[in-house]
ZASE-704492 format. One line per field, with one value per residue (C-alpha): residue number from 1; residue in three letters; x, z, y. Coordinates in nm, 3 decimals, padded with zeros to 5 digits, m for minus. Example, Ala and Ser with C-alpha at 12.3 -4.5 7.8 and 13.67 -1.06 7.14 Angstrom:
<drentors>
resi	1, 2
resn	ala, ser
u	01.230, 01.367
w	00.780, 00.714
v	m00.450, m00.106
</drentors>
This chain:
<drentors>
resi	1, 2, 3, 4, 5, 6, 7, 8, 9, 10, 11, 12, 13, 14, 15, 16, 17, 18, 19, 20, 21, 22, 23, 24, 25, 26, 27, 28, 29, 30, 31, 32, 33, 34, 35, 36, 37, 38, 39, 40, 41, 42, 43, 44, 45, 46, 47, 48, 49, 50, 51, 52, 53, 54, 55, 56, 57, 58, 59, 60, 61, 62, 63, 64, 65, 66, 67, 68, 69, 70, 71, 72, 73, 74, 75, 76, 77, 78, 79, 80, 81, 82, 83, 84, 85, 86, 87, 88, 89, 90, 91, 92, 93, 94, 95, 96, 97, 98, 99, 100, 101, 102, 103, 104, 105, 106, 107, 108, 109, 110, 111, 112, 113, 114, 115, 116, 117, 118, 119, 120, 121, 122, 123, 124, 125, 126, 127, 128, 129, 130, 131, 132, 133, 134, 135, 136, 137, 138, 139, 140, 141, 142, 143, 144, 145, 146, 147, 148, 149, 150, 151, 152, 153, 154, 155, 156, 157, 158, 159, 160, 161, 162, 163, 164, 165, 166, 167, 168, 169, 170, 171, 172, 173, 174, 175, 176, 177, 178, 179, 180, 181, 182, 183, 184, 185, 186, 187, 188, 189, 190, 191, 192, 193, 194, 195, 196, 197, 198, 199, 200, 201, 202, 203, 204, 205, 206, 207, 208, 209, 210, 211, 212, 213, 214, 215, 216, 217, 218, 219, 220, 221, 222, 223, 224, 225, 226, 227, 228, 229, 230, 231, 232, 233, 234, 235, 236, 237, 238, 239, 240, 241, 242, 243, 244, 245, 246, 247, 248, 249, 250, 251, 252, 253, 254, 255, 256, 257, 258, 259, 260, 261, 262, 263, 264, 265, 266, 267, 268, 269, 270, 271, 272, 273, 274, 275, 276, 277, 278, 279, 280, 281, 282, 283, 284, 285, 286, 287, 288, 289, 290, 291, 292, 293, 294, 295, 296, 297, 298, 299, 300, 301, 302, 303, 304, 305, 306, 307, 308, 309, 310, 311, 312, 313, 314, 315, 316, 317, 318, 319, 320, 321, 322, 323, 324, 325, 326, 327, 328, 329, 330, 331, 332, 333, 334, 335, 336, 337, 338, 339, 340, 341, 342, 343, 344, 345, 346, 347, 348, 349, 350, 351, 352, 353, 354, 355, 356, 357, 358, 359, 360, 361, 362, 363, 364, 365, 366, 367, 368, 369, 370, 371, 372, 373, 374, 375, 376, 377, 378, 379, 380, 381, 382
resn	met, ala, asp, ala, lys, arg, asp, tyr, tyr, glu, val, leu, gly, leu, asp, lys, asn, ala, asp, asp, asp, thr, ile, lys, lys, ala, tyr, arg, thr, leu, ala, lys, lys, tyr, his, pro, asp, met, asn, pro, gly, asp, ser, glu, ala, glu, gln, lys, phe, lys, glu, val, asn, glu, ala, tyr, ser, val, leu, ser, asp, lys, glu, lys, arg, ala, lys, tyr, asp, arg, phe, gly, his, asp, ala, phe, asp, pro, ala, ala, gly, gly, gly, tyr, gly, gly, gly, gly, phe, gly, gly, gly, phe, gly, asp, phe, ser, asp, phe, gly, phe, gly, asp, ile, phe, ser, ser, phe, phe, gly, gly, ala, ser, gln, glu, gly, ala, arg, arg, asn, gly, pro, met, arg, gly, asp, asp, leu, ser, val, arg, val, ser, leu, thr, phe, glu, glu, ala, val, phe, gly, cys, lys, lys, glu, ile, asn, tyr, ser, arg, ile, glu, asn, cys, ser, ala, cys, gly, gly, ser, gly, ala, ala, ala, gly, thr, ser, pro, glu, thr, cys, pro, asn, cys, his, gly, ser, gly, gln, val, arg, val, thr, gln, arg, thr, met, leu, gly, met, met, gln, thr, thr, lys, val, cys, asp, thr, cys, gln, gly, arg, gly, lys, ile, val, lys, thr, pro, cys, gln, glu, cys, arg, gly, asn, gly, lys, val, arg, val, lys, lys, ser, val, glu, ile, asn, ile, pro, gly, gly, ile, asp, glu, gly, gln, arg, val, ala, arg, lys, gly, tyr, gly, asn, asp, gly, ala, asn, gly, gly, pro, ala, gly, asp, leu, phe, val, tyr, ile, ser, val, lys, pro, his, lys, phe, phe, gln, arg, asp, gly, tyr, asp, val, phe, val, glu, val, pro, ile, thr, phe, val, glu, ala, ala, leu, gly, gly, glu, ile, asp, val, pro, met, leu, asp, gly, thr, ser, glu, lys, tyr, lys, ile, pro, glu, gly, thr, gln, thr, gly, thr, thr, phe, thr, met, arg, gly, lys, gly, ile, arg, val, ile, asn, gly, arg, gly, asn, gly, asp, leu, his, phe, thr, val, thr, ile, glu, thr, pro, lys, asn, leu, ser, glu, asn, gln, lys, asp, leu, leu, arg, lys, phe, ser, glu, ser, cys, gly, gln, gly, asn, phe, ala, lys, lys, arg, asp, phe, ile, lys, lys, leu, phe, gly, lys
u	00.693, 00.543, 00.813, 01.078, 00.940, 01.072, 00.847, 00.642, 00.723, 01.094, 01.060, 00.926, 01.159, 00.872, 00.765, 00.426, 00.281, 00.335, 00.031, m00.114, 00.073, 00.407, 00.342, 00.250, 00.557, 00.792, 00.636, 00.672, 01.039, 01.127, 00.913, 01.097, 01.436, 01.384, 01.163, 01.275, 01.297, 01.542, 01.748, 01.750, 01.883, 01.915, 01.731, 01.791, 01.626, 01.335, 01.285, 01.293, 01.043, 00.802, 00.866, 00.790, 00.467, 00.356, 00.423, 00.238, m00.064, m00.113, m00.014, m00.213, m00.533, m00.673, m00.839, m00.539, m00.304, m00.510, m00.492, m00.120, m00.053, m00.232, m00.117, 00.183, 00.236, 00.019, m00.284, m00.245, m00.098, m00.357, m00.124, m00.152, m00.531, m00.559, m00.389, m00.718, m00.960, m00.836, m01.049, m01.205, m01.086, m00.852, m00.597, m00.524, m00.659, m00.847, m00.660, m00.705, m00.539, m00.236, m00.461, m00.625, m00.959, m00.951, m01.039, m01.309, m01.483, m01.445, m01.627, m01.911, m01.956, m01.882, m01.532, m01.400, m01.734, m01.725, m01.367, m01.465, m01.760, m01.534, m01.291, m01.565, m01.780, m01.710, m01.408, m01.314, m00.971, m00.691, m00.650, m00.329, m00.136, 00.123, 00.296, 00.325, 00.544, 00.402, 00.553, 00.413, 00.227, 00.077, m00.062, m00.202, m00.370, m00.429, m00.299, m00.321, m00.068, m00.012, 00.034, 00.216, 00.165, 00.110, m00.214, m00.334, m00.605, m00.804, m00.619, m00.779, m00.669, m00.865, m01.116, m00.969, m01.043, m00.679, m00.763, m00.620, m00.841, m01.088, m01.075, m01.232, m01.161, m01.288, m01.465, m01.217, m01.250, m01.136, m01.393, m01.647, m01.649, m01.718, m01.364, m01.355, m01.322, m01.422, m01.157, m01.180, m00.925, m00.868, m00.886, m00.899, m01.277, m01.282, m01.313, m01.420, m01.513, m01.404, m01.385, m01.082, m00.985, m00.927, m00.553, m00.608, m00.775, m00.678, m01.045, m01.138, m01.352, m01.200, m00.870, m00.707, m00.555, m00.449, m00.322, m00.345, m00.004, m00.050, m00.115, 00.022, m00.307, m00.335, m00.616, m00.441, m00.168, 00.024, m00.001, 00.138, m00.120, m00.124, m00.401, m00.442, m00.533, m00.694, m00.526, m00.761, m00.623, m00.558, m00.438, m00.168, 00.117, 00.000, m00.350, m00.468, m00.679, m00.880, m00.974, m01.248, m01.204, m00.844, m00.694, m00.649, m00.930, m01.153, m01.203, m01.511, m01.687, m01.599, m01.536, m01.192, m01.018, m00.935, m00.621, m00.505, m00.259, m00.075, 00.055, 00.403, 00.464, 00.803, 00.885, 00.869, 01.167, 00.966, 00.614, 00.529, 00.194, m00.020, m00.350, m00.498, m00.301, 00.029, 00.325, 00.598, 00.872, 00.883, 01.197, 01.138, 01.374, 01.453, 01.275, 00.958, 00.954, 01.003, 00.766, 00.517, 00.359, 00.262, 00.480, 00.454, 00.347, 00.404, 00.097, 00.076, 00.005, 00.333, 00.186, 00.203, m00.046, m00.006, m00.039, m00.012, 00.201, 00.192, 00.484, 00.710, 00.668, 00.911, 01.098, 00.918, 00.571, 00.317, 00.027, m00.265, m00.434, m00.771, m00.871, m00.535, m00.425, m00.498, m00.840, m01.023, m01.024, m01.369, m01.513, m01.565, m01.334, m00.963, m00.727, m00.529, m00.186, 00.034, 00.349, 00.618, 00.831, 01.206, 01.393, 01.695, 01.992, 02.163, 02.522, 02.810, 02.702, 02.888, 03.049, 02.775, 02.508, 02.687, 02.705, 02.334, 02.260, 02.481, 02.300, 01.968, 02.073, 02.185, 01.857, 01.658, 01.848, 01.707, 01.348, 01.264, 01.414, 01.201, 01.311, 01.677, 01.610, 01.414, 01.679, 01.957, 01.743, 01.675, 02.036, 02.212, 01.933, 01.961
w	m00.202, 00.130, 00.343, 00.174, 00.337, 00.661, 00.964, 00.971, 01.338, 01.257, 00.967, 01.204, 01.490, 01.722, 01.941, 01.901, 02.203, 02.055, 02.085, 01.806, 01.908, 01.916, 01.571, 01.432, 01.584, 01.449, 01.102, 01.094, 01.190, 00.933, 00.654, 00.691, 00.706, 00.388, 00.192, m00.177, m00.171, 00.121, m00.056, m00.429, m00.645, m00.352, m00.467, m00.133, 00.059, m00.187, m00.130, 00.247, 00.215, 00.034, 00.294, 00.579, 00.414, 00.353, 00.715, 00.849, 00.623, 00.794, 01.154, 01.172, 01.076, 01.368, 01.151, 00.924, 01.223, 01.393, 01.079, 01.044, 01.408, 01.351, 01.004, 00.924, 00.559, 00.445, 00.561, 00.252, 00.008, m00.236, m00.307, 00.057, 00.047, 00.228, 00.532, 00.707, 00.438, 00.368, 00.203, m00.140, m00.471, m00.557, m00.271, 00.092, 00.227, m00.028, m00.331, m00.606, m00.886, m00.895, m00.982, m01.287, m01.112, m01.166, m01.534, m01.457, m01.202, m01.434, m01.709, m01.471, m01.377, m01.717, m01.639, m01.993, m02.123, m01.885, m01.988, m02.355, m02.284, m02.104, m02.394, m02.653, m02.445, m02.340, m02.110, m01.897, m01.958, m01.702, m01.437, m01.446, m01.165, m01.147, m00.856, m00.809, m00.554, m00.371, m00.141, 00.211, 00.126, m00.195, 00.001, 00.274, 00.052, m00.268, m00.618, m00.984, m01.139, m01.500, m01.520, m01.815, m01.864, m02.129, m02.189, m02.434, m02.674, m02.951, m03.278, m03.476, m03.809, m03.767, m03.503, m03.262, m03.481, m03.561, m03.931, m04.212, m04.382, m04.621, m04.434, m04.117, m03.867, m03.970, m03.762, m03.621, m03.818, m03.519, m03.259, m03.504, m03.314, m02.966, m02.839, m02.687, m02.796, m02.640, m02.566, m02.434, m02.184, m01.991, m01.611, m01.315, m01.338, m01.704, m02.020, m01.942, m02.183, m02.096, m02.265, m02.298, m02.461, m02.833, m02.915, m03.266, m03.167, m02.796, m02.703, m02.911, m03.159, m03.450, m03.633, m03.831, m04.163, m04.280, m03.977, m03.949, m04.010, m03.736, m03.450, m03.613, m03.564, m03.192, m03.226, m02.956, m02.955, m02.674, m02.669, m02.447, m02.266, m02.049, m01.804, m01.540, m01.197, m00.918, m00.592, m00.300, 00.004, 00.301, 00.101, 00.269, 00.189, 00.025, m00.061, m00.420, m00.663, m00.931, m01.283, m01.412, m01.766, m01.806, m01.784, m02.073, m02.326, m02.286, m02.535, m02.736, m02.644, m02.276, m02.072, m02.011, m01.679, m01.434, m01.365, m01.003, m00.899, m00.581, m00.362, m00.219, 00.012, 00.076, 00.444, 00.577, 00.753, 01.061, 01.052, 01.103, 01.022, 01.187, 01.004, 01.006, 01.312, 01.277, 01.517, 01.536, 01.779, 01.880, 02.050, 02.328, 02.547, 02.909, 03.003, 02.809, 02.980, 03.325, 03.300, 03.044, 02.780, 02.416, 02.164, 01.785, 01.666, 01.295, 01.092, 00.789, 00.552, 00.636, 00.882, 01.261, 01.544, 01.901, 02.185, 02.556, 02.751, 03.134, 03.353, 03.462, 03.134, 03.114, 02.802, 02.626, 02.722, 02.442, 02.373, 02.135, 01.904, 01.807, 01.441, 01.322, 01.161, 00.817, 00.659, 00.652, 00.296, 00.138, 00.479, 00.728, 00.987, 01.050, 01.264, 01.547, 01.563, 01.851, 01.930, 02.177, 02.331, 02.371, 02.586, 02.418, 02.646, 02.575, 02.445, 02.431, 02.749, 02.860, 03.205, 03.328, 03.209, 03.374, 03.703, 03.686, 03.629, 03.921, 04.147, 04.018, 04.090, 04.442, 04.511, 04.398, 04.593, 04.543, 04.616, 04.261, 04.104, 04.235, 03.977, 04.053, 04.426, 04.403, 04.178, 04.425, 04.711, 04.535, 04.420, 04.748, 05.000, 05.111
v	m01.934, m01.839, m01.999, m01.783, m01.468, m01.329, m01.336, m01.014, m00.953, m00.993, m00.746, m00.478, m00.579, m00.673, m00.961, m01.127, m00.946, m00.599, m00.372, m00.157, 00.158, m00.026, m00.175, 00.166, 00.331, 00.062, 00.093, 00.472, 00.448, 00.180, 00.328, 00.658, 00.480, 00.276, 00.519, 00.528, 00.906, 00.885, 00.615, 00.703, 00.422, 00.180, m00.135, m00.309, m00.023, m00.024, m00.397, m00.350, m00.064, m00.297, m00.568, m00.326, m00.209, m00.567, m00.663, m00.358, m00.416, m00.753, m00.680, m00.354, m00.538, m00.739, m01.004, m01.051, m01.057, m01.328, m01.543, m01.477, m01.568, m01.897, m02.000, m01.778, m01.680, m01.971, m01.771, m01.551, m01.803, m01.944, m02.235, m02.334, m02.346, m02.015, m02.168, m02.204, m02.322, m02.674, m02.939, m02.942, m03.078, m02.792, m02.787, m02.872, m03.201, m03.411, m03.277, m03.537, m03.340, m03.572, m03.868, m03.710, m03.660, m03.285, m03.316, m03.572, m03.353, m03.054, m03.242, m03.329, m02.965, m02.814, m02.688, m02.681, m02.563, m02.268, m02.192, m02.197, m01.969, m01.726, m01.713, m01.660, m01.425, m01.066, m01.041, m00.743, m00.593, m00.615, m00.347, m00.145, 00.020, 00.296, 00.466, 00.840, 01.018, 01.320, 01.575, 01.587, 01.908, 01.764, 01.469, 01.694, 01.955, 01.758, 01.827, 01.730, 01.494, 01.396, 01.019, 00.861, 00.489, 00.218, 00.030, m00.233, m00.116, m00.279, m00.237, 00.046, m00.102, m00.426, m00.323, m00.577, m00.879, m00.951, m01.005, m00.795, m00.536, m00.703, m01.032, m01.165, m01.443, m01.786, m02.047, m02.299, m02.627, m02.833, m02.721, m02.570, m02.243, m02.382, m02.327, m02.677, m03.038, m03.368, m03.628, m03.984, m04.109, m04.427, m04.391, m04.629, m04.596, m04.699, m04.493, m04.139, m03.860, m03.507, m03.169, m02.944, m02.616, m02.646, m02.645, m02.509, m02.182, m02.173, m02.169, m01.864, m02.055, m01.861, m01.854, m01.573, m01.684, m01.338, m01.145, m00.768, m00.610, m00.350, m00.591, m00.910, m01.086, m01.017, m00.766, m00.559, m00.297, m00.132, 00.247, 00.520, 00.729, 01.040, 01.123, 01.395, 01.259, 01.461, 01.363, 01.440, 01.622, 01.397, 01.096, 00.888, 00.650, 00.326, 00.451, 00.464, 00.665, 00.483, 00.593, 00.365, 00.236, 00.354, 00.003, m00.241, m00.278, m00.580, m00.863, m00.960, m00.638, m00.659, m00.341, m00.195, m00.248, 00.030, 00.231, 00.240, 00.511, 00.409, 00.689, 00.729, 01.028, 01.188, 01.249, 01.605, 01.764, 01.856, 01.714, 01.349, 01.197, 00.931, 00.898, 01.246, 01.361, 01.548, 01.559, 01.820, 01.927, 02.294, 02.436, 02.691, 02.893, 02.825, 03.147, 03.052, 02.714, 02.861, 03.158, 03.028, 03.249, 03.248, 03.066, 03.029, 02.683, 02.600, 02.503, 02.273, 02.562, 02.737, 02.987, 02.977, 03.018, 03.136, 02.886, 02.968, 02.723, 02.717, 02.821, 02.539, 02.349, 02.059, 01.949, 01.664, 01.790, 01.741, 01.976, 01.921, 02.170, 02.022, 02.030, 02.165, 01.839, 01.694, 01.720, 01.385, 01.255, 01.263, 01.348, 01.625, 01.771, 01.755, 01.555, 01.714, 01.871, 01.752, 01.947, 01.847, 02.120, 02.085, 02.335, 02.491, 02.551, 02.885, 02.883, 03.133, 03.315, 03.624, 03.631, 03.862, 03.620, 03.328, 03.518, 03.591, 03.222, 03.120, 03.362, 03.235, 02.876, 02.966, 03.141, 02.837, 02.575, 02.227, 02.317, 02.421, 02.109, 01.824, 01.566, 01.619, 01.612, 01.286, 01.131, 01.204, 01.077, 00.746, 00.711, 00.789, 00.744, 01.105
</drentors>
């Protein structure tokens, strides 16, 4: 039920005034924390990971967020009338189903007749979904994955009819092949005639007296399948790849459903991703920060490129290398690579090195350390 879910803002640890960047940052932090690959075998973490993804899918979409802010979880609960639809004969205000009017209106508009036609006519097979886990590099550059799954196919022994070899399904004697029967019932408006699905053949219009031994009269069998999927470079967490016609077989000559492969991406030790942009921290020495110069910046393909930073660079400064991020999926161009420098303080100094640093500090005084000078001034009023 919808009211059993936690508030999406609570799930991400946000208030309702959070902006898009704050929502995205909270999602990235929690998704990494509860990612199944970071918590193998932890069912609670897996459930929280799903909860975080569900909350982000709504709050990151302006239209969905607006509906959620207005109606809460009912905005996406069909049982609640869509939260904002209301009205009509099927739910919300004006729902007459408890008074038996649903069947009456269905008979006026051919409800049972349509249902019978659907059961007897061609029906598309169900879609199937599987999840595949990729490394960060596989998602960035693309790869091929062999997917093993089960699907329902028409029984080869009976051709999907459900009848044993040498026999065939017979026309239902109760509905005479229509898949529906007419019934008369007493209502507050008097005697009314309606149609409903035939109980004898469950609306199929045919019955199988001698079932096929392979499928036990179902006409369908479950088989294990293996298919190679091309994963395009640039794909991200939660996205999917479709293989048309690889879902369950249809009925009565209907087409097969599709197979959807949902993507899960393992976190990288150093790189973080936001869309097609990539973020990474690069440690530099005190001397490089003070004097500037060329430093090596790691690239996604395992190489590095030179980048010239200015003298006086402060720790936490972020630089951007245009077009060095992730290639846009099924498109042109690349995102950007953003690297943030962190200054590494030297350890295990010799006495000579310490003396040199003391002399350097004395020669600088406070003039070269504006932040420290301003901090002391604000703190002590000096």
